[in-house]
C-alpha positions in Angstrom: 98.7 127.3 43.1 95.6 127.0 40.9 92.6 124.6 41.8 89.8 123.3 39.6 86.2 122.4 40.3 83.3 121.6 38.0 79.5 121.4 37.9 77.6 119.4 35.2 74.0 120.0 34.4 71.9 117.6 32.3 69.8 120.2 30.4 67.9 117.5 28.5 66.4 116.2 31.7 66.5 119.6 33.6 68.6 118.3 36.5 72.1 117.9 37.9 74.2 115.2 36.1 74.9 112.8 39.0 77.8 110.3 38.5 79.6 111.8 35.5 83.2 110.7 35.5 85.6 113.6 35.1 89.4 113.2 34.7 91.9 116.0 35.1 95.3 115.4 33.5 98.3 117.6 32.5 99.0 118.4 28.9 101.1 116.8 27.5 100.2 113.8 29.5 102.7 112.7 32.1 102.5 109.6 34.2 99.2 108.0 35.2 100.0 109.4 38.7 99.5 112.9 37.4 95.8 112.3 36.4 92.9 112.6 38.8 89.4 111.1 38.4 86.3 111.9 40.3 82.5 111.6 39.8 80.0 114.3 40.1 77.8 114.2 43.3 74.0 114.3 43.5 74.1 118.0 42.7 76.3 117.4 39.6 79.3 118.9 41.3 82.9 118.1 42.1 83.1 120.9 44.6 86.2 119.9 46.5 88.3 120.3 43.4 90.2 117.9 41.2 93.8 117.1 42.1 94.3 119.7 44.8 96.6 122.6 44.1 98.0 122.3 40.6 101.1 123.5 38.8 100.5 126.4 36.3 100.3 125.2 32.7 97.9 123.3 30.4 95.5 120.9 32.0 92.7 118.8 30.3 89.3 118.0 31.8 87.6 115.0 30.2 83.9 114.5 30.9 82.6 111.0 30.1 79.2 112.1 28.8 78.6 109.0 26.7 78.8 106.8 29.8 76.4 109.2 31.7 73.8 109.4 28.9 74.1 105.7 27.9 75.5 104.0 24.8 73.5 105.0 21.7 71.8 107.9 23.4 73.7 110.6 21.5 76.9 111.4 19.6 79.1 112.6 22.4 81.4 110.1 24.0 83.5 112.6 25.9 83.9 116.4 26.2 87.5 117.6 26.5 88.2 121.1 27.8 91.8 122.2 27.9 92.5 124.9 30.4 95.4 127.4 30.8 96.0 127.6 34.5 98.3 130.6 35.0 97.2 132.3 38.3 97.1 131.5 41.9 93.3 131.2 41.8 90.4 128.9 41.6 88.9 127.9 38.2 85.3 126.7 38.2 84.2 125.0 34.9 80.4 124.4 34.6 79.2 122.2 31.8 75.7 122.2 30.3 75.1 118.9 28.5 72.7 116.9 26.4 73.4 113.6 24.6 74.3 115.6 21.4 75.7 118.9 22.7 77.7 120.5 25.4 78.8 124.0 26.4 81.1 125.3 29.0 82.4 128.6 30.4 84.5 129.9 33.2 82.3 130.2 36.3 82.7 131.9 39.6 
């Protein structure tokens, strides 16, 4: 079964983004019990994974960037990344963020 982890870097400040709330939920959304929330650690990581082993299918990661950067700091409230999990493997999703932009890719 697939697993998901993430790493968020605050490229505006040049440091890991500590305390970013990240939610993983199935698409389409099921019950609230299906969603998992965690916060990035001091290194900007959620290394242990979100939600443990997951079912194959569509899953959405939601990064609460507006809360991290502060209200009025930029135009991004959240960043949503929808993933297709179709293999028995680990998916690592790094995010490079500023108050006004974000980019992501499939990491190792």
